[in-house]
VOROMI-931816 format. One line per 5 residues: for each residue z negated, x, y negated of N, C-alpha, C, O. Coordinates in steps of 0.02 Angstrom, whole numbers, always signed. Atoms other than C-alpha are relative to their C-alpha. Layout:
residues N
Z:X:Y:Z:X:Y:Z:X:Y:Z:X:Y | ...
***
This chain:
residues 273
-11:-69:-21:-3490:+1666:-2945:+74:+18:-8:+119:-24:-2 | -69:-24:+4:-3336:+1774:-2971:+28:+11:+69:-7:+36:+113 | -32:-13:-64:-3215:+1779:-2828:+15:+74:+7:+22:+109:-43 | -15:-70:-11:-3181:+1947:-2748:+67:+17:-32:+115:-21:-27 | -62:-23:+30:-3049:+2044:-2843:+10:-26:-70:+61:-9:-102
-6:+24:+68:-3079:+1953:-3008:-53:+32:-44:-105:+54:-19 | +46:-30:+48:-3164:+2016:-3164:-18:-51:-53:+25:-89:-76 | +21:+42:+55:-3266:+1922:-3292:+24:+30:-66:+49:+86:-67 | -25:-24:+65:-3223:+1939:-3478:-33:+64:-23:+1:+107:-51 | +34:-62:+21:-3355:+2072:-3511:+24:+59:+42:+39:+112:+15
-24:-54:-44:-3303:+2175:-3360:+71:+19:-17:+89:+78:-16 | -69:-14:+17:-3121:+2159:-3408:+5:+38:-66:+45:+84:-72 | +1:-35:+64:-3159:+2214:-3586:-21:+72:+9:+8:+117:-21 | +23:-69:-14:-3254:+2366:-3522:+55:+40:+33:+67:+98:+15 | -53:-34:-36:-3113:+2409:-3404:+58:+18:-47:+85:+73:-45
-55:-12:+47:-2982:+2392:-3541:-20:+54:-50:+21:+98:-67 | +24:-50:+48:-3088:+2493:-3664:+1:+70:+30:+21:+118:-3 | +0:-65:-34:-3108:+2633:-3537:+71:+27:+8:+83:+86:+0 | -69:-20:-9:-2922:+2635:-3503:+31:+23:-66:+68:+72:-69 | -25:-19:+66:-2881:+2640:-3689:-29:+68:-22:+6:+108:-52
+32:-64:+18:-3005:+2783:-3713:+35:+58:+35:+45:+111:+5 | -33:-53:-37:-2919:+2884:-3578:+72:+9:-23:+98:+65:-23 | -70:-3:+19:-2745:+2842:-3641:+11:+31:-69:+68:+47:-86 | -9:-25:+69:-2777:+2906:-3817:+2:+77:-4:+6:+105:-58 | +5:-73:-1:-2783:+3090:-3762:-65:+21:-34:-64:+52:-87
+64:-7:+33:-2969:+3102:-3798:-19:+70:-24:-48:+76:-78 | +20:-67:+21:-2991:+3291:-3805:+32:+21:-66:-4:+39:-113 | -29:-17:+65:-2863:+3327:-3942:-18:-49:-55:-25:-30:-113 | +18:+50:+50:-2906:+3164:-4030:-67:+16:-31:-74:+14:-93 | +67:-15:+26:-3089:+3210:-4046:-1:+68:-35:-38:+77:-84
-3:-66:+32:-3048:+3392:-4089:+28:-5:-71:+1:+23:-118 | -31:+8:+66:-2934:+3342:-4233:-47:-39:-47:-51:-23:-106 | +47:+39:+42:-3061:+3214:-4295:-58:+44:-22:-79:+40:-80 | +54:-45:+18:-3199:+3345:-4291:+23:+50:-53:-15:+67:-99 | -27:-45:+49:-3087:+3464:-4387:+4:-33:-69:-14:-3:-119
-5:+37:+64:-3054:+3332:-4521:-69:-10:-31:-78:-2:-91 | +68:+11:+26:-3240:+3293:-4537:-29:+65:-28:-61:+65:-81 | +26:-65:+24:-3283:+3478:-4553:+33:+20:-66:-1:+45:-111 | -35:-16:+62:-3150:+3505:-4686:-24:-43:-58:-31:-19:-114 | +24:+45:+53:-3210:+3353:-4782:-70:+21:-23:-84:+20:-83
+68:-23:+18:-3390:+3416:-4776:+4:+64:-41:-33:+72:-89 | -8:-63:+37:-3333:+3588:-4834:+27:-11:-70:+17:+31:-115 | -28:+16:+66:-3242:+3506:-4980:-50:-38:-44:-32:-67:-95 | +54:+32:+38:-3410:+3437:-5041:+7:-76:-6:-14:-105:-56 | -3:+72:-2:-3370:+3258:-4995:-70:-27:+16:-110:+6:+49
+63:+32:-17:-3517:+3139:-4987:+0:-21:+73:+53:-23:+105 | +4:+21:-70:-3579:+3081:-4817:+43:-61:+13:+80:-61:+63 | -44:+57:-12:-3494:+2910:-4834:+74:+20:-1:+114:-7:+37 | -69:-22:+4:-3333:+2998:-4883:+20:+38:+63:+75:+29:+89 | -14:-37:-62:-3343:+3116:-4734:+11:-49:+58:+58:-41:+97
-6:+50:-54:-3370:+2968:-4618:+65:-39:-7:+100:-51:+42 | -62:+39:+12:-3227:+2870:-4698:+62:+40:+17:+108:+13:+48 | -58:-42:-15:-3104:+3015:-4687:+6:+14:+74:+60:+14:+102 | -1:-11:-73:-3154:+3053:-4508:+24:-62:+36:+63:-57:+84 | -22:+63:-31:-3129:+2870:-4463:+75:-10:-10:+110:-33:+35
-72:+7:+14:-2957:+2871:-4546:+40:+45:+46:+91:+24:+75 | -36:-47:-44:-2903:+3026:-4449:-5:-21:+73:+43:-16:+111 | +9:+24:-69:-2977:+2957:-4288:+49:-57:+15:+81:-57:+68 | -47:+56:-11:-2876:+2797:-4307:+72:+25:+5:+110:+1:+47 | -68:-28:-4:-2719:+2897:-4340:+12:+34:+67:+66:+26:+97
-8:-34:-64:-2748:+3003:-4185:+3:-50:+58:+40:-39:+106 | -4:+52:-52:-2779:+2847:-4080:+71:-29:+3:+98:-39:+57 | -67:+28:+4:-2613:+2777:-4139:+51:+46:+33:+93:+25:+72 | -47:-50:-26:-2519:+2937:-4097:-9:+8:+76:+40:+9:+113 | +13:-9:-71:-2603:+2960:-3928:+23:-60:+42:+53:-51:+94
-21:+59:-37:-2574:+2781:-3873:+76:-7:+2:+105:-25:+53 | -73:+4:+1:-2392:+2785:-3928:+29:+50:+50:+78:+35:+84 | -24:-51:-46:-2368:+2945:-3828:-2:-25:+72:+47:-18:+109 | +5:+24:-69:-2433:+2867:-3667:+43:-62:+12:+68:-72:+67 | -43:+60:-7:-2338:+2705:-3700:+73:+21:+12:+106:-6:+56
-69:-23:-7:-2172:+2795:-3722:+11:+37:+66:+65:+31:+96 | -7:-40:-60:-2205:+2909:-3574:-18:-36:+64:-15:-7:+118 | +26:+36:-59:-2268:+2774:-3455:+48:+2:+59:+26:+16:+115 | -48:+0:-55:-2109:+2762:-3352:+9:+70:+30:+13:+77:+91 | -6:-68:-25:-2092:+2951:-3340:-62:+21:+38:-58:+53:+90
+62:-17:-34:-2275:+2971:-3294:-3:-33:+69:-25:-2:+117 | +0:+35:-63:-2257:+2841:-3158:+49:+31:+50:+36:+34:+110 | -51:-28:-44:-2100:+2923:-3091:-22:+64:+35:-2:+77:+92 | +23:-62:-30:-2188:+3088:-3059:-71:-6:+28:-100:+43:+51 | +67:+11:-27:-2354:+3010:-3008:-54:+38:-36:-102:+61:-5
+49:-37:+40:-2450:+3092:-3149:-66:-39:-2:-66:-98:-20 | +65:+33:-2:-2635:+3052:-3132:-32:-2:-70:-13:+35:-115 | +36:+5:+63:-2752:+3001:-3272:+40:-32:-56:+26:-20:-114 | -42:+33:+49:-2621:+2895:-3359:-7:-76:+9:+31:-105:+48 | +14:+72:-12:-2689:+2716:-3373:+59:-46:-11:+64:-96:+25
-57:+44:+12:-2529:+2640:-3443:+47:+3:+60:+69:-49:+85 | -45:-8:-57:-2421:+2711:-3304:-30:-29:+64:+6:-53:+107 | +33:+24:-60:-2551:+2661:-3174:-15:-75:-3:-40:-104:+46 | +9:+71:+6:-2559:+2482:-3239:-72:-22:-13:-88:-81:-5 | +70:+18:+14:-2743:+2488:-3287:-8:-32:-69:-61:-60:-84
-1:+35:+65:-2700:+2426:-3462:+72:-18:-14:+118:+21:+1 | -69:+23:+9:-2548:+2326:-3513:+34:+37:-57:+2:+60:-104 | -39:-32:+54:-2410:+2399:-3619:-5:-40:-65:-5:-12:-119 | +7:+42:+60:-2428:+2252:-3736:-65:+16:-37:-65:+21:-98 | +64:-17:+30:-2611:+2294:-3766:+3:+67:-35:-21:+75:-92
-5:-67:+29:-2574:+2477:-3797:+46:-1:-62:+31:+31:-112 | -45:+6:+58:-2429:+2433:-3912:-35:-30:-60:-25:-8:-117 | +38:+30:+54:-2542:+2321:-4014:-49:+51:-29:-59:+54:-90 | +47:-51:+22:-2669:+2461:-4021:+33:+52:-45:+3:+75:-93 | -37:-49:+40:-2538:+2581:-4089:+7:-25:-72:-6:+13:-119
-11:+27:+67:-2500:+2466:-4236:-65:-10:-38:-71:+9:-96 | +64:+13:+32:-2678:+2413:-4273:-33:+66:-22:-59:+70:-78 | +31:-64:+18:-2740:+2593:-4270:+35:+34:-58:+3:+63:-101 | -38:-31:+55:-2600:+2654:-4384:-15:-34:-66:-24:-1:-117 | +15:+37:+62:-2632:+2516:-4511:-71:+16:-24:-82:+26:-83
+69:-17:+19:-2819:+2552:-4507:-4:+70:-28:-40:+82:-76 | +0:-69:+24:-2786:+2738:-4529:+23:+4:-73:-9:+37:-114 | -26:-4:+68:-2682:+2713:-4685:-42:-41:-49:-49:-22:-107 | +43:+40:+44:-2795:+2577:-4755:-62:+40:-20:-82:+39:-78 | +59:-41:+15:-2946:+2691:-4741:+19:+59:-45:-18:+76:-92
-21:-58:+40:-2850:+2839:-4813:+15:-20:-72:+4:+20:-118 | -17:+23:+68:-2794:+2736:-4963:-61:-1:-46:-54:+1:-107 | +61:-1:+40:-2975:+2734:-5020:-12:+67:-33:-54:+73:-78 | +12:-68:+25:-2962:+2920:-5056:+57:+26:-44:+62:+86:-56 | -51:-19:+49:-2812:+2920:-5172:+70:+3:+28:+81:+2:+89
-71:+2:-19:-2623:+2923:-5171:+21:+63:+38:+60:+58:+85 | -20:-62:-34:-2607:+3106:-5120:-21:-1:+73:+19:+16:+117 | +25:+5:-69:-2714:+3079:-4965:+42:-50:+39:+60:-37:+97 | -39:+51:-35:-2618:+2921:-4922:+70:+24:+17:+94:+13:+73 | -67:-26:-13:-2448:+3004:-4939:-1:+53:+54:+42:+54:+98
+5:-53:-51:-2504:+3154:-4837:-11:-30:+69:+20:-8:+118 | +13:+30:-66:-2571:+3044:-4697:+60:-40:+24:+74:-40:+84 | -60:+37:-19:-2416:+2935:-4699:+53:+46:+30:+82:+32:+82 | -50:-48:-24:-2302:+3086:-4679:-23:+31:+66:+16:+40:+112 | +27:-30:-62:-2417:+3162:-4546:+8:-48:+59:+27:-27:+113
-8:+50:-53:-2416:+3000:-4445:+74:-9:+18:+91:-14:+77 | -71:+8:-13:-2228:+2979:-4464:+26:+59:+41:+67:+50:+86 | -20:-60:-37:-2204:+3157:-4403:-23:-3:+72:+15:+12:+118 | +28:+4:-68:-2318:+3131:-4253:+35:-55:+41:+48:-46:+100 | -36:+54:-35:-2233:+2966:-4209:+70:+24:+19:+95:+8:+73
-67:-25:-14:-2064:+3053:-4221:+0:+43:+63:+46:+41:+103 | +8:-41:-60:-2125:+3176:-4090:-2:-45:+61:+35:-35:+109 | +8:+46:-56:-2178:+3035:-3974:+66:-36:+17:+81:-48:+76 | -58:+43:-9:-2016:+2939:-3999:+64:+39:+15:+118:+9:+21 | -60:-36:-20:-1896:+3080:-3956:+5:+73:-17:+38:+111:+18
-5:-71:+20:-1919:+3245:-4047:-30:+45:+53:-10:+104:+58 | +32:-40:-53:-2028:+3304:-3902:+51:+25:+50:+37:+74:+85 | -51:-20:-49:-1869:+3317:-3798:+55:+43:-31:+108:+51:-1 | -49:-42:+33:-1778:+3431:-3920:-27:+70:-12:-86:+84:+0 | +20:-69:+15:-1781:+3614:-3969:-46:+3:-61:-76:+55:-74
+42:+2:+60:-1875:+3560:-4126:-67:-34:+13:-100:-57:-33 | +60:+37:-19:-2023:+3488:-4031:-63:+25:-35:-111:-12:-43 | +60:-27:+32:-2147:+3603:-4118:-6:-23:-73:-61:-21:-101 | +0:+16:+72:-2098:+3544:-4293:-49:-55:-18:-86:-47:-67 | +48:+51:+18:-2198:+3381:-4293:-73:+25:+1:-113:+5:-41
+67:-28:-2:-2354:+3476:-4241:-13:+43:-62:-66:+38:-92 | +7:-44:+58:-2325:+3604:-4379:-11:-41:-63:-56:-27:-102 | +4:+41:+61:-2299:+3471:-4512:-64:-40:-2:-99:-40:-53 | +58:+44:+1:-2437:+3352:-4461:-65:+38:-9:-109:+17:-46 | +62:-39:+7:-2570:+3486:-4443:-4:+32:-69:-59:+36:-97
+1:-30:+66:-2520:+3570:-4606:-25:-49:-52:-56:-29:-102 | +20:+52:+49:-2552:+3405:-4696:-71:-23:+10:-98:-58:-34 | +68:+23:-13:-2723:+3376:-4618:-48:+20:-56:-87:-22:-79 | +46:-17:+55:-2817:+3477:-4752:+14:-38:-64:-32:-51:-103 | -18:+37:+60:-2723:+3383:-4887:-27:-71:+2:-44:-100:-49
+27:+67:-7:-2783:+3217:-4817:-73:-3:-24:-94:-51:-54 | +71:+0:+15:-2965:+3267:-4841:-17:+26:-69:-73:+19:-93 | +14:-24:+67:-2947:+3349:-5012:+51:+52:-21:+94:+70:+19 | -45:-53:+23:-2855:+3479:-5118:-4:+60:+47:-59:+82:+65 | -1:-53:-50:-2800:+3619:-5001:+41:+59:-24:+98:+50:-46
-39:-59:+17:-2747:+3798:-5038:+54:+12:+52:+48:-12:+109 | -56:-11:-46:-2585:+3858:-4958:-21:+37:+63:+6:+23:+117 | +20:-37:-59:-2673:+3979:-4842:-34:-45:+52:-27:-34:+112 | +32:+46:-46:-2775:+3837:-4768:+51:-46:+34:+46:-60:+93 | -54:+40:-29:-2620:+3729:-4743:+39:+41:+52:+57:+15:+105
-36:-43:-48:-2534:+3877:-4659:-41:+10:+63:-13:+10:+118 | +43:-9:-59:-2684:+3905:-4544:+1:-64:+43:+4:-60:+104 | -2:+63:-37:-2683:+3720:-4496:+67:-7:+35:+70:-32:+91 | -67:+5:-29:-2495:+3730:-4464:+6:+43:+63:+33:+21:+113 | -5:-44:-59:-2509:+3879:-4346:-46:-25:+56:-29:-18:+115
+44:+29:-52:-2656:+3797:-4256:+34:-57:+37:+33:-60:+98 | -35:+56:-31:-2556:+3639:-4226:+58:+22:+43:+70:-5:+97 | -56:-27:-38:-2405:+3738:-4168:-24:+30:+66:+7:+20:+118 | +29:-29:-61:-2514:+3833:-4044:-20:-55:+49:-9:-48:+110 | +21:+56:-44:-2584:+3669:-3977:+60:-30:+36:+55:-50:+94
-60:+28:-33:-2407:+3607:-3942:+20:+42:+60:+32:+14:+114 | -21:-42:-56:-2361:+3756:-3834:-52:-2:+57:-34:-8:+115 | +52:+0:-51:-2529:+3758:-3743:-2:-66:+38:-12:-67:+99 | +4:+66:-31:-2527:+3570:-3710:+59:-12:+48:+51:-48:+97 | -60:+13:-40:-2351:+3575:-3637:+0:+39:+65:+32:+18:+114
-6:-47:-57:-2379:+3717:-3513:-15:-32:+68:+26:-24:+114 | +15:+26:-67:-2465:+3623:-3369:+50:-52:+25:+55:-63:+85 | -44:+55:-20:-2335:+3483:-3370:+74:+19:-3:+116:-26:-1 | -70:-20:+9:-2176:+3586:-3386:+45:-26:+57:+98:-53:+45 | -42:+21:-57:-2112:+3547:-3210:+10:-75:+1:+67:-99:+10
-6:+73:+1:-2150:+3360:-3219:+45:-23:-57:+85:-68:-48 | -40:+19:+57:-2073:+3349:-3392:+74:+13:+12:+117:-29:-2 | -70:-16:-13:-1914:+3436:-3339:+31:-48:+50:+90:-65:+46 | -24:+47:-51:-1900:+3319:-3189:+17:-67:-29:+56:-105:+0 | -12:+66:+31:-1899:+3170:-3307:+41:+6:-64:+45:-41:-103
-47:-7:+56:-1780:+3241:-3438:-29:+23:-66:+6:+21:-116 | +30:-25:+62:-1902:+3310:-3567:+14:+74:-5:-7:+113:+38 | -15:-71:+9:-1838:+3476:-3634:-16:+21:-71:+29:+33:-112 | +21:-24:+65:-1940:+3525:-3785:+4:+76:-3:+27:+108:+44 | -5:-72:+8:-1953:+3702:-3851:-39:+38:+55:-13:+87:+81
+34:-36:-53:-2088:+3755:-3725:+39:-1:+66:+37:+48:+103 | -38:+5:-62:-1977:+3695:-3582:+61:+47:-1:+82:+73:+50 | -60:-42:+7:-1830:+3794:-3650:-17:+74:+5:+24:+114:+28 | +17:-72:-1:-1924:+3959:-3667:-42:+19:+61:-50:+78:+76 | +37:-13:-62:-2029:+3941:-3508:-75:+7:-10:-99:+14:-66
+73:+1:+2:-2213:+3944:-3463:-29:+64:-29:-72:+61:-73 | +29:-63:+22:-2248:+4128:-3491:+9:+10:-75:-38:+28:-110 | -12:-7:+72:-2166:+4133:-3662:-40:-50:-41:-62:-35:-96 | +39:+50:+34:-2255:+3972:-3710:-74:+21:-5:-106:+11:-57 | +69:-25:+1:-2423:+4046:-3662:-9:+53:-54:-56:+52:-93
+4:-54:+50:-2389:+4200:-3768:+8:-28:-71:-25:-5:-117 | -9:+30:+66:-2328:+4092:-3913:-65:-35:-23:-85:-29:-81 | +62:+34:+17:-2487:+3987:-3907:-53:+50:-21:-88:+39:-70 | +51:-51:+15:-2598:+4141:-3905:+14:+34:-67:-31:+44:-108 | -18:-34:+62:-2502:+4226:-4046:-12:-45:-61:-37:-22:-113
+11:+47:+56:-2508:+4070:-4156:-74:-11:-14:-93:-19:-72 | +71:+8:+11:-2694:+4049:-4128:-30:+61:-33:-74:+55:-75 | +23:-61:+33:-2724:+4230:-4175:+22:+0:-73:-16:+22:-117 | -24:+5:+69:-2618:+4200:-4330:-45:-47:-41:-58:-35:-100 | +46:+46:+34:-2732:+4054:-4372:-64:+36:-20:-87:+29:-77
+60:-37:+16:-2884:+4166:-4362:+11:+50:-56:-32:+58:-99 | -16:-49:+53:-2801:+4299:-4470:+5:-35:-68:-21:-10:-117 | -8:+37:+63:-2754:+4171:-4602:-68:-23:-27:-80:-21:-88 | +67:+22:+22:-2932:+4103:-4607:-43:+58:-23:-83:+50:-69 | +41:-58:+18:-3008:+4277:-4617:+26:+34:-63:-14:+55:-105
-28:-39:+55:-2888:+4355:-4741:+31:-42:-56:+46:-16:-110 | -31:+42:+50:-2818:+4205:-4835:-40:-12:-63:-12:-9:-118 | +40:+14:+60:-2963:+4166:-4952:-3:+62:-46:+2:+118:-22 | +6:-56:+47:-2981:+4273:-5110:-59:+45:+18:-110:+21:+43 | +54:-47:-13:-3086:+4429:-5092:+3:+29:+71:+45:+8:+111
+1:-31:-67:-3128:+4536:-4940:-23:-49:+53:-62:-94:+38 | +22:+45:-54:-3150:+4450:-4771:-74:+9:+14:-101:+64:+9 | +71:-3:-16:-3328:+4409:-4722:-10:+27:+71:+34:+19:+113 | +13:-24:-68:-3409:+4491:-4570:+3:-55:+53:+26:-44:+109 | -2:+55:-47:-3427:+4320:-4488:+71:-19:+18:+86:-32:+76
-70:+17:-13:-3241:+4283:-4507:+32:+51:+44:+71:+34:+89 | -29:-53:-42:-3195:+4451:-4432:-28:-4:+71:+9:+6:+119 | +30:+6:-67:-3318:+4427:-4288:+31:-59:+38:+45:-55:+97 | -30:+59:-32:-3247:+4253:-4254:+70:+15:+23:+92:-10:+75 | -67:-20:-20:-3073:+4329:-4248:-1:+38:+66:+42:+28:+109
+8:-36:-63:-3132:+4447:-4111:-17:-46:+57:+10:-39:+112 | +19:+49:-52:-3213:+4304:-4014:+61:-42:+20:+73:-54:+79 | -60:+39:-14:-3054:+4202:-4029:+49:+39:+44:+79:+12:+90 | -44:-42:-40:-2953:+4347:-3960:-22:+4:+72:+20:+1:+118 | +26:-3:-69:-3066:+4360:-3807:+10:-66:+37:+30:-66:+95
-10:+65:-31:-3060:+4173:-3773:+73:-10:+20:+88:-34:+75 | -71:+9:-14:-2871:+4172:-3785:+23:+45:+57:+65:+25:+98 | -19:-47:-54:-2855:+4324:-3672:-20:-29:+67:+18:-24:+116 | +24:+30:-63:-2958:+4236:-3538:+44:-60:+19:+63:-67:+77 | -41:+58:-13:-2856:+4076:-3555:+69:+20:+24:+96:-10:+71
-66:-23:-20:-2690:+4169:-3543:-1:+28:+70:+44:+15:+110 | +5:-31:-67:-2749:+4265:-3390:-7:-52:+55:+21:-43:+109 | +12:+50:-52:-2804:+4109:-3296:+59:-46:+10:+71:-67:+67 | -58:+45:-8:-2650:+4001:-3330:-22:-72:+11:-79:-90:-2 | +15:+71:-11:-2640:+3816:-3282:-16:-35:-65:+20:-29:-114
+22:+34:+61:-2733:+3709:-3407:-46:+44:-42:-68:+24:-96 | +45:-45:+36:-2839:+3858:-3461:+25:+18:-70:-16:+21:-116 | -22:-15:+69:-2726:+3905:-3609:-14:-57:-49:-34:-45:-106 | +14:+57:+45:-2743:+3729:-3680:-74:-4:-15:-94:-15:-73 | +72:+1:+11:-2932:+3733:-3655:-20:+56:-47:-64:+47:-89
+16:-56:+43:-2936:+3903:-3738:+19:-15:-73:-18:+1:-119 | -22:+19:+67:-2837:+3838:-3887:-49:-50:-32:-66:-44:-91 | +48:+48:+26:-2956:+3691:-3905:-67:+34:-19:-97:+18:-70 | +62:-36:+14:-3107:+3808:-3896:+7:+42:-63:-38:+43:-105 | -11:-42:+59:-3033:+3927:-4024:+8:-44:-62:-11:-23:-117
-6:+46:+57:-2991:+3778:-4134:-69:-16:-28:-78:-20:-89 | +68:+13:+24:-3177:+3739:-4142:-29:+61:-34:-66:+55:-83 | +21:-61:+34:-3212:+3921:-4184:+31:+3:-70:-2:+21:-118 | -35:-2:+65:-3082:+3909:-4322:-28:-52:-49:-29:-40:-109 | +32:+50:+43:-3164:+3750:-4387:-62:+31:-33:-73:+24:-93
+61:-31:+27:-3327:+3846:-4406:+18:+53:-52:-16:+58:-104 | -21:-51:+47:-3236:+3989:-4493:+25:-32:-65:+9:-10:-120 | -26:+34:+60:-3145:+3869:-4610:-57:-27:-43:-55:-20:-104 | +58:+25:+37:-3310:+3786:-4658:-36:+58:-34:-57:+52:-92 | +35:-59:+28:-3387:+3957:-4684:+35:+28:-62:+2:+42:-112
-35:-31:+56:-3251:+4024:-4798:+11:-49:-58:+23:-27:-115 | -10:+49:+53:-3235:+3861:-4895:-64:-19:-37:-61:-51:-90 | +63:+19:+31:-3420:+3843:-4936:-35:+61:-30:-89:+55:-58
***
C-alpha cells in the first residue's frame, strides 16, 4: 500500500500531465491550433497534412506557453497568482524546461515535412514568441512578437496572400492587448511594463477591439471581388461580441477576442474556399 501523502507512478504522471496542460495556456494554445488546422484545410491540404500541420503548431504553442510560465514563475508566486502550476510547485521547473525544448524540436521537425518556407516561417514565429517570453513582454515593443508570429501562421500552413497575413497580424496584436488587461496590476507590481501597461487598461481594451474589427474588415474586404454576405454578417456579429466584452471588462475582453477569433477562422475558411 502507498503511504499517506505519496503518489504511485501512474498517479504522479497524471498529476504532472494535468499541471503541464494548465501551464501551457490551454485556451490560446487550442485556439491557435484550431486556426492553423482550419487554414490548412482551406488550403486544400490532405487530411494527414492538416493533422501534421496542426500537430506542428500545437507543439510550438506548447513550447511558448510553457516557457512563459517558466520565466514568470517567480513573479507569479510573488503576487500569489492562481492557476499557475509552476509557481505553485505542482510541476518542477526542470520538467517544464525539458518540455519547452522537446516541444520546440518536435514543432520544427514536423514543420520540416512541409517544405523550407514553412520551416523558416515557423522558426521565425517561434523565435519571436520566445523573445516575448524572455523579455520583450516588459518593453514598449511587447506587441511586436504577437504581430510577427501571427502574421507568419498562414505561411506555415501554405502560400498566403498579404491580406491574410495582415488579418492574422491584427488578430494576434488584439490578443496581446486583451490577454494583458486582467493582469495589469500584478504585472506592474513585479516589474512588467509592456505596451498595454504603459497605455492603461481602458486604452488597451479599445486597442484590442479596434484591432479585432480590423481583422474582420481585412477578411471581408481583402480577397478579390466584392465581399460576401456571410463575411459582412460575421463582421457585424464580431462587432457585437466585442462591444459586450468591452462593456463587461475583466477577462471578458480576452474571452471576446477568442470568440471573435473563432468567427474569423470561419470567415477565413469561407473566403479561401
